[in-house]
PyMOL Python script that loads the backbone (N, CA, C, O; Angstrom):
from pymol import cmd

cmd.read_pdbstr("""\
ATOM      1  N   MET A   1       0.780  -1.051  -0.054  1.00  0.00           N
ATOM      2  CA  MET A   1      -0.195   0.194  -0.125  1.00  0.00           C
ATOM      3  C   MET A   1       0.825   1.141   0.086  1.00  0.00           C
ATOM      4  O   MET A   1       1.759   1.092   0.886  1.00  0.00           O
ATOM      5  N   GLU A   2       0.429   2.305  -1.012  1.00  0.00           N
ATOM      6  CA  GLU A   2       1.165   3.397  -1.223  1.00  0.00           C
ATOM      7  C   GLU A   2       0.838   4.103  -0.082  1.00  0.00           C
ATOM      8  O   GLU A   2      -0.222   3.758   0.440  1.00  0.00           O
ATOM      9  N   VAL A   3       1.634   5.260   0.606  1.00  0.00           N
ATOM     10  CA  VAL A   3       1.293   6.476   1.709  1.00  0.00           C
ATOM     11  C   VAL A   3       1.717   7.540   0.792  1.00  0.00           C
ATOM     12  O   VAL A   3       2.767   7.604   0.153  1.00  0.00           O
ATOM     13  N   ASP A   4       0.466   8.592   0.837  1.00  0.00           N
ATOM     14  CA  ASP A   4       0.295   9.755   0.238  1.00  0.00           C
ATOM     15  C   ASP A   4       0.480  10.814   1.520  1.00  0.00           C
ATOM     16  O   ASP A   4      -0.337  11.182   2.363  1.00  0.00           O
ATOM     17  N   ASN A   5       1.918  11.158   1.317  1.00  0.00           N
ATOM     18  CA  ASN A   5       2.504  12.244   2.098  1.00  0.00           C
ATOM     19  C   ASN A   5       2.406  13.733   1.984  1.00  0.00           C
ATOM     20  O   ASN A   5       2.932  14.567   2.721  1.00  0.00           O
ATOM     21  N   ARG A   6       1.463  13.975   0.691  1.00  0.00           N
ATOM     22  CA  ARG A   6       1.286  15.161  -0.252  1.00  0.00           C
ATOM     23  C   ARG A   6       0.073  15.901   1.190  1.00  0.00           C
ATOM     24  O   ARG A   6      -0.938  15.400   1.685  1.00  0.00           O
ATOM     25  N   THR A   7       0.806  17.304   1.490  1.00  0.00           N
ATOM     26  CA  THR A   7      -0.118  18.572   2.200  1.00  0.00           C
ATOM     27  C   THR A   7      -1.091  18.728   0.883  1.00  0.00           C
ATOM     28  O   THR A   7      -0.975  18.296  -0.264  1.00  0.00           O
ATOM     29  N   ILE A   8      -2.295  19.680   1.652  1.00  0.00           N
ATOM     30  CA  ILE A   8      -3.736  20.187   0.855  1.00  0.00           C
ATOM     31  C   ILE A   8      -2.752  21.270   0.038  1.00  0.00           C
ATOM     32  O   ILE A   8      -3.228  21.797  -0.967  1.00  0.00           O
ATOM     33  N   LEU A   9      -1.516  21.579   0.411  1.00  0.00           N
ATOM     34  CA  LEU A   9      -0.995  22.584  -0.389  1.00  0.00           C
ATOM     35  C   LEU A   9      -0.457  21.798  -1.454  1.00  0.00           C
ATOM     36  O   LEU A   9      -0.656  21.932  -2.661  1.00  0.00           O
ATOM     37  N   ASP A  10       0.239  20.972  -0.863  1.00  0.00           N
ATOM     38  CA  ASP A  10       1.247  19.949  -2.068  1.00  0.00           C
ATOM     39  C   ASP A  10       0.195  19.827  -3.406  1.00  0.00           C
ATOM     40  O   ASP A  10       0.439  20.183  -4.558  1.00  0.00           O
ATOM     41  N   LYS A  11      -1.103  19.183  -2.859  1.00  0.00           N
ATOM     42  CA  LYS A  11      -1.911  18.714  -3.735  1.00  0.00           C
ATOM     43  C   LYS A  11      -2.730  20.139  -4.878  1.00  0.00           C
ATOM     44  O   LYS A  11      -3.089  20.083  -6.055  1.00  0.00           O
ATOM     45  N   PHE A  12      -2.765  21.111  -4.027  1.00  0.00           N
ATOM     46  CA  PHE A  12      -3.257  22.471  -4.958  1.00  0.00           C
ATOM     47  C   PHE A  12      -1.828  22.963  -5.746  1.00  0.00           C
ATOM     48  O   PHE A  12      -1.763  23.355  -6.911  1.00  0.00           O
ATOM     49  N   VAL A  13      -1.265  22.896  -5.264  1.00  0.00           N
ATOM     50  CA  VAL A  13       0.328  23.526  -6.186  1.00  0.00           C
ATOM     51  C   VAL A  13       0.099  22.144  -7.443  1.00  0.00           C
ATOM     52  O   VAL A  13       0.189  22.477  -8.625  1.00  0.00           O
ATOM     53  N   GLU A  14      -0.086  21.174  -7.229  1.00  0.00           N
ATOM     54  CA  GLU A  14      -0.028  20.047  -8.654  1.00  0.00           C
ATOM     55  C   GLU A  14      -1.438  20.573  -9.193  1.00  0.00           C
ATOM     56  O   GLU A  14      -1.190  21.353 -10.112  1.00  0.00           O
ATOM     57  N   ASP A  15      -2.374  20.499  -9.059  1.00  0.00           N
ATOM     58  CA  ASP A  15      -3.615  21.384  -9.790  1.00  0.00           C
ATOM     59  C   ASP A  15      -3.320  22.263 -10.394  1.00  0.00           C
ATOM     60  O   ASP A  15      -3.862  22.311 -11.498  1.00  0.00           O
ATOM     61  N   PHE A  16      -2.367  23.379 -10.054  1.00  0.00           N
ATOM     62  CA  PHE A  16      -2.710  24.518 -10.037  1.00  0.00           C
ATOM     63  C   PHE A  16      -1.749  24.272 -11.639  1.00  0.00           C
ATOM     64  O   PHE A  16      -2.144  24.482 -12.785  1.00  0.00           O
ATOM     65  N   ILE A  17      -0.387  23.758 -11.165  1.00  0.00           N
ATOM     66  CA  ILE A  17       0.487  23.239 -12.544  1.00  0.00           C
ATOM     67  C   ILE A  17      -0.496  22.980 -13.564  1.00  0.00           C
ATOM     68  O   ILE A  17      -0.920  23.735 -14.439  1.00  0.00           O
ATOM     69  N   ASN A  18      -0.782  21.802 -13.305  1.00  0.00           N
ATOM     70  CA  ASN A  18      -1.858  20.901 -14.668  1.00  0.00           C
ATOM     71  C   ASN A  18      -2.600  22.189 -15.261  1.00  0.00           C
ATOM     72  O   ASN A  18      -2.789  22.152 -16.477  1.00  0.00           O
ATOM     73  N   ILE A  19      -3.016  23.242 -14.626  1.00  0.00           N
ATOM     74  CA  ILE A  19      -4.447  24.026 -15.111  1.00  0.00           C
ATOM     75  C   ILE A  19      -3.567  24.917 -16.085  1.00  0.00           C
ATOM     76  O   ILE A  19      -3.894  25.141 -17.251  1.00  0.00           O
ATOM     77  N   LEU A  20      -2.187  25.496 -15.361  1.00  0.00           N
ATOM     78  CA  LEU A  20      -1.089  26.486 -15.924  1.00  0.00           C
ATOM     79  C   LEU A  20      -0.686  25.656 -17.237  1.00  0.00           C
ATOM     80  O   LEU A  20      -0.862  26.291 -18.277  1.00  0.00           O
ATOM     81  N   GLU A  21      -0.330  24.742 -17.342  1.00  0.00           N
ATOM     82  CA  GLU A  21       0.479  23.687 -18.554  1.00  0.00           C
ATOM     83  C   GLU A  21      -0.710  24.003 -19.376  1.00  0.00           C
ATOM     84  O   GLU A  21      -0.379  24.834 -20.222  1.00  0.00           O
ATOM     85  N   LYS A  22      -1.675  23.754 -19.453  1.00  0.00           N
ATOM     86  CA  LYS A  22      -3.046  23.497 -20.286  1.00  0.00           C
ATOM     87  C   LYS A  22      -3.365  24.587 -20.741  1.00  0.00           C
ATOM     88  O   LYS A  22      -3.459  24.531 -21.967  1.00  0.00           O
ATOM     89  N   TYR A  23      -3.626  25.787 -20.233  1.00  0.00           N
ATOM     90  CA  TYR A  23      -4.272  27.264 -20.206  1.00  0.00           C
ATOM     91  C   TYR A  23      -2.858  28.369 -20.533  1.00  0.00           C
ATOM     92  O   TYR A  23      -2.893  29.208 -21.434  1.00  0.00           O
ATOM     93  N   ALA A  24      -2.081  28.236 -19.935  1.00  0.00           N
ATOM     94  CA  ALA A  24      -1.185  29.220 -20.055  1.00  0.00           C
ATOM     95  C   ALA A  24       0.193  28.977 -20.538  1.00  0.00           C
ATOM     96  O   ALA A  24       0.686  27.887 -20.249  1.00  0.00           O
ATOM     97  N   LYS A  25       0.955  29.895 -21.291  1.00  0.00           N
ATOM     98  CA  LYS A  25       2.162  29.906 -22.293  1.00  0.00           C
ATOM     99  C   LYS A  25       3.367  30.602 -21.208  1.00  0.00           C
ATOM    100  O   LYS A  25       4.441  30.003 -21.251  1.00  0.00           O
ATOM    101  N   TYR A  26       3.318  31.575 -20.423  1.00  0.00           N
ATOM    102  CA  TYR A  26       3.665  32.242 -19.639  1.00  0.00           C
ATOM    103  C   TYR A  26       3.243  32.286 -18.464  1.00  0.00           C
ATOM    104  O   TYR A  26       2.111  31.831 -18.301  1.00  0.00           O
ATOM    105  N   VAL A  27       3.759  32.673 -17.604  1.00  0.00           N
ATOM    106  CA  VAL A  27       3.316  32.668 -15.976  1.00  0.00           C
ATOM    107  C   VAL A  27       4.527  33.872 -15.237  1.00  0.00           C
ATOM    108  O   VAL A  27       5.708  33.538 -15.133  1.00  0.00           O
ATOM    109  N   ILE A  28       4.031  35.284 -14.762  1.00  0.00           N
ATOM    110  CA  ILE A  28       4.746  36.515 -13.859  1.00  0.00           C
ATOM    111  C   ILE A  28       4.429  35.807 -13.054  1.00  0.00           C
ATOM    112  O   ILE A  28       3.277  35.375 -13.100  1.00  0.00           O
ATOM    113  N   VAL A  29       5.591  35.268 -11.652  1.00  0.00           N
ATOM    114  CA  VAL A  29       5.109  34.971 -10.214  1.00  0.00           C
ATOM    115  C   VAL A  29       5.269  35.956  -9.381  1.00  0.00           C
ATOM    116  O   VAL A  29       4.833  35.831  -8.237  1.00  0.00           O
ATOM    117  N   SER A  30       6.128  37.499  -9.906  1.00  0.00           N
ATOM    118  CA  SER A  30       6.369  38.187  -8.506  1.00  0.00           C
ATOM    119  C   SER A  30       6.968  37.958  -7.382  1.00  0.00           C
ATOM    120  O   SER A  30       8.062  37.395  -7.382  1.00  0.00           O
ATOM    121  N   GLY A  31       6.382  38.339  -6.265  1.00  0.00           N
ATOM    122  CA  GLY A  31       6.536  38.037  -4.817  1.00  0.00           C
ATOM    123  C   GLY A  31       6.534  37.049  -4.503  1.00  0.00           C
ATOM    124  O   GLY A  31       7.453  36.559  -3.847  1.00  0.00           O
ATOM    125  N   PHE A  32       5.295  36.303  -4.938  1.00  0.00           N
ATOM    126  CA  PHE A  32       4.527  35.238  -4.185  1.00  0.00           C
ATOM    127  C   PHE A  32       5.481  34.353  -3.632  1.00  0.00           C
ATOM    128  O   PHE A  32       5.353  34.181  -2.419  1.00  0.00           O
ATOM    129  N   VAL A  33       6.636  33.589  -4.328  1.00  0.00           N
ATOM    130  CA  VAL A  33       7.640  32.727  -3.790  1.00  0.00           C
ATOM    131  C   VAL A  33       8.993  33.001  -2.883  1.00  0.00           C
ATOM    132  O   VAL A  33       9.914  32.242  -2.580  1.00  0.00           O
ATOM    133  N   ALA A  34       8.748  34.381  -2.572  1.00  0.00           N
ATOM    134  CA  ALA A  34       9.400  35.140  -1.747  1.00  0.00           C
ATOM    135  C   ALA A  34       8.849  35.271  -0.278  1.00  0.00           C
ATOM    136  O   ALA A  34       9.397  35.065   0.805  1.00  0.00           O
ATOM    137  N   ILE A  35       7.218  35.801  -0.700  1.00  0.00           N
ATOM    138  CA  ILE A  35       6.594  35.626   0.745  1.00  0.00           C
ATOM    139  C   ILE A  35       6.412  33.769   1.324  1.00  0.00           C
ATOM    140  O   ILE A  35       6.452  33.376   2.490  1.00  0.00           O
ATOM    141  N   VAL A  36       6.274  33.177   0.436  1.00  0.00           N
ATOM    142  CA  VAL A  36       6.082  31.868   0.813  1.00  0.00           C
ATOM    143  C   VAL A  36       7.307  31.140   1.558  1.00  0.00           C
ATOM    144  O   VAL A  36       6.928  30.173   2.219  1.00  0.00           O
ATOM    145  N   HIS A  37       8.792  31.402   1.604  1.00  0.00           N
ATOM    146  CA  HIS A  37       9.279  31.243   2.047  1.00  0.00           C
ATOM    147  C   HIS A  37       9.977  32.441   3.375  1.00  0.00           C
ATOM    148  O   HIS A  37      11.090  32.466   3.900  1.00  0.00           O
ATOM    149  N   GLY A  38       8.992  33.156   3.533  1.00  0.00           N
ATOM    150  CA  GLY A  38       9.298  33.650   4.794  1.00  0.00           C
ATOM    151  C   GLY A  38      10.093  35.397   4.413  1.00  0.00           C
ATOM    152  O   GLY A  38      10.350  36.308   5.200  1.00  0.00           O
ATOM    153  N   ARG A  39      10.260  35.327   3.173  1.00  0.00           N
ATOM    154  CA  ARG A  39      11.217  36.323   3.157  1.00  0.00           C
ATOM    155  C   ARG A  39      10.312  38.143   3.009  1.00  0.00           C
ATOM    156  O   ARG A  39       9.687  38.429   1.988  1.00  0.00           O
ATOM    157  N   SER A  40      10.408  38.893   3.913  1.00  0.00           N
ATOM    158  CA  SER A  40       9.568  40.187   2.995  1.00  0.00           C
ATOM    159  C   SER A  40      10.114  40.711   1.802  1.00  0.00           C
ATOM    160  O   SER A  40      11.157  40.607   1.158  1.00  0.00           O
ATOM    161  N   ARG A  41       8.821  41.431   1.724  1.00  0.00           N
ATOM    162  CA  ARG A  41       9.453  42.451  -0.283  1.00  0.00           C
ATOM    163  C   ARG A  41      10.141  43.592   0.471  1.00  0.00           C
ATOM    164  O   ARG A  41      10.695  44.498  -0.152  1.00  0.00           O
TER     165      ARG A  41
END
""", "prot")
cmd.dss("prot")
cmd.show_as("cartoon", "prot")
cmd.util.cbc("prot")
cmd.orient("prot")
């Protein structure tokens, strides 16, 4: 039996990436990544 160790955020990101790959050529990310990693802008 395989254990799914993904969090809700992991699952959301996977779904979001699948949507982006299907409908978008480019993505502008901005400061979101810095905020997620705990850095102030």
